[in-house]
C-alpha positions, -999 to 999 in steps of 0.1 A, spaced: 753 323 -173 745 292 -169 742 267 -194 704 263 -198 688 251 -230 685 279 -262 651 301 -247 641 302 -287 642 258 -285 608 261 -254 593 289 -279 599 265 -317 583 232 -301 555 254 -283 550 263 -316 528 297 -321 516 295 -281 487 315 -287 464 304 -253 464 310 -222 488 337 -211 495 355 -238 458 343 -257 459 362 -295 477 372 -318 502 405 -308 485 434 -331 507 449 -353 534 474 -337 529 513 -335 559 538 -335 573 551 -296 550 574 -279 568 615 -284 584 623 -247 569 639 -222 532 627 -231 514 632 -204 501 600 -181 508 573 -215 498 543 -191 459 558 -191 457 559 -228 470 514 -226 437 493 -228 453 455 -240 487 441 -236 504 430 -260 484 401 -268 452 418 -275 436 413 -243 422 435 -221 444 458 -193 436 482 -165 471 497 -160 479 499 -120 477 536 -107 506 530 -93 537 501 -100 556 492 -67 558 456 -69 568 439 -105 564 400 -111 581 390 -145 577 357 -161 594 366 -187 632 376 -194 634 396 -222 608 413 -197 632 415 -166 661 424 -188 638 456 -200 627 458 -168 665 461 -152 675 489 -183 643 508 -169 657 513 -135 632 487 -121 645 459 -106 646 471 -68 604 472 -82 610 433 -85 598 409 -66 597 377 -86 611 361 -114 607 338 -138 636 305 -134 650 320 -171 659 354 -154 683 340 -125 710 347 -144 701 383 -152 725 410 -146 710 439 -120 685 418 -107 684 419 -67 697 387 -48 675 360 -39 645 369 -54 616 343 -55 625 318 -94 591 311 -101 583 286 -131 577 306 -164 551 275 -182 535 270 -152 534 288 -125 520 287 -91 488 314 -90 485 313 -49 526 316 -35 527 346 -66 493 359 -46 515 362 -17 532 388 -30 507 415 -36 519 424 -74 507 451 -88 519 445 -121 528 410 -134 542 405 -171 547 373 -185 554 358 -219 531 338 -243 551 305 -229 532 314 -202 501 290 -199 508 275 -236 486 243 -227 455 272 -219 456 269 -184 452 305 -168 482 303 -134 478 342 -133 441 344 -134 444 347 -92 468 372 -96 442 393 -121 414 384 -99 430 401 -66 434 436 -85 469 434 -102 474 442 -134 484 417 -156 498 416 -190 509 400 -219 539 400 -245 543 378 -267 576 375 -283 578 399 -317 585 385 -344 602 420 -363 624 443 -349 599 471 -351 578 447 -329 608 446 -306 606 489 -304 569 487 -297 570 456 -266 594 486 -251 579 512 -250 547 494 -240 566 485 -214 581 517 -204 542 532 -203 531 509 -188 557 516 -154 555 553 -162 596 548 -178 582 568 -217 609 591 -217 633 564 -204 616 542 -231 620 558 -261 658 565 -253 663 528 -252 643 527 -283 673 556 -305 701 541 -286 692 506 -308 681 519 -337 717 541 -337 732 507 -337 716 492 -359 717 521 -386 755 515 -372 758 488 -387 736 481 -417 757 511 -432 790 496 -416 784 468 -440 760 479 -472 786 480 -494 790 441 -485 780 410 -507 757 387 -484 767 360 -468 746 333 -470 736 314 -433 724 287 -411 716 299 -375 713 268 -353 692 273 -321 693 238 -313 715 208 -316 720 182 -340 702 153 -337 670 178 -330 687 207 -349 666 238 -354 665 263 -370 642 298 -381 623 309 -414 612 343 -421 588 360 -399 610 357 -377 631 385 -353 665 364 -359 661 370 -397 659 402 -400 688 404 -376 708 385 -400 701 407 -425 708 438 -412 744 421 -404 745 417 -442 734 377 -443 711 364 -457 688 334 -437 693 300 -464 656 294 -452 642 323 -455 623 309 -480 604 291 -455 587 306 -425 587 310 -384 607 280 -361 623 247 -381 634 214 -376 660 212 -401 677 183 -406 713 182 -421 705 171 -454 686 203 -465 717 226 -444 739 205 -470 716 217 -503 716 252 -492 751 256 -484 755 283 -464 791 304 -462 783 307 -424 773 288 -400 759 300 -364 748 285 -330 736 301 -296 734 266 -284 746 262 -248 737 237 -232 765 211 -248 804 219 -245 821 235 -267 791 241 -298 810 254 -327 835 226 -326 808 201 -324 794 218 -358 830 214 -375 830 178 -364 803 164 -377 810 144 -408 778 151 -426 792 182 -430 825 182 -438 820 199 -476 797 225 -464 814 262 -471 811 277 -443 823 239 -420 850 236 -450 861 271 -446 858 274 -403 838 298 -407 808 288 -374 809 314 -350 791 316 -314 763 343 -311 755 349 -270 721 335 -265 703 360 -250 709 384 -270 699 359 -297 673 346 -279 652 373 -264 632 393 -287 641 433 -268 667 460 -275 697 439 -267 694 422 -302 720 446 -305 744 426 -292 736 405 -317 738 415 -346 772 436 -342 784 398 -339 775 383 -364 781 415 -386 817 408 -373 819 372 -378 807 379 -415 829 412 -425 855 415 -404 867 439 -426 841 465 -422 829 457 -385 853 444 -363 850 418 -333 846 442 -302 
């Protein structure tokens, strides 16, 4: 995987990203629909941002402008229907070679129009500046659907089922949700009797360090893996100082920073953190960037990695 800055950094710096492609807040998720129900797409009248949509009668050509969505589409065995993806999706395993790559934030609407897509899926990052770069696609009859990054695991389930219903793969989507739920429960059961470890998770490195508080799917992932986020009393994506980390003295530090060499060694070498328990005891670990950055079913990999780091006697590393 190329050393792209964490997608969560872009998300954090763009704050709530409430305008453009995904204006409005993500509606409350619903339970996955029953497998085998007829015409699930026909029941979809809004996207995950609450914008009105008309699902396509057939989905044969798809544009994906979010790597989380691209991964799910590949998981649903729809890679062959992709006609363009965003540049951050370039390293997603399973996408066709030489697909056109476009800017996630400000895609070229005129170029996308030439692809004759039935469906375009984007995140809250597309058009975050208030522009409407997919207006031409919608005007030409393509279904343009926004899927903002969910703040909870329940929201991730609902996002997955929305995509599965929209592309006519409800049974496959339901199976993926069940697999995710089974994996999460397996980790929870394994670490249920362990003492909680306090955790600092760094998504952008010093001197401009970023982390997160409550109302983020990553905090829920830490809790699932048997930990407690030291910033859980705060909300959303956070710029944090070394002084704050020292004061909260985490037992464990995680990083998913992949744009510098040896991010774990970099944290261990910080003079200001020498007295922190996690640094003093060598409890600093790298967590896979994509599975801890993207709000989709692959969060299970990061949950397992964190559980193995915090509770190696209960959940051995794979």
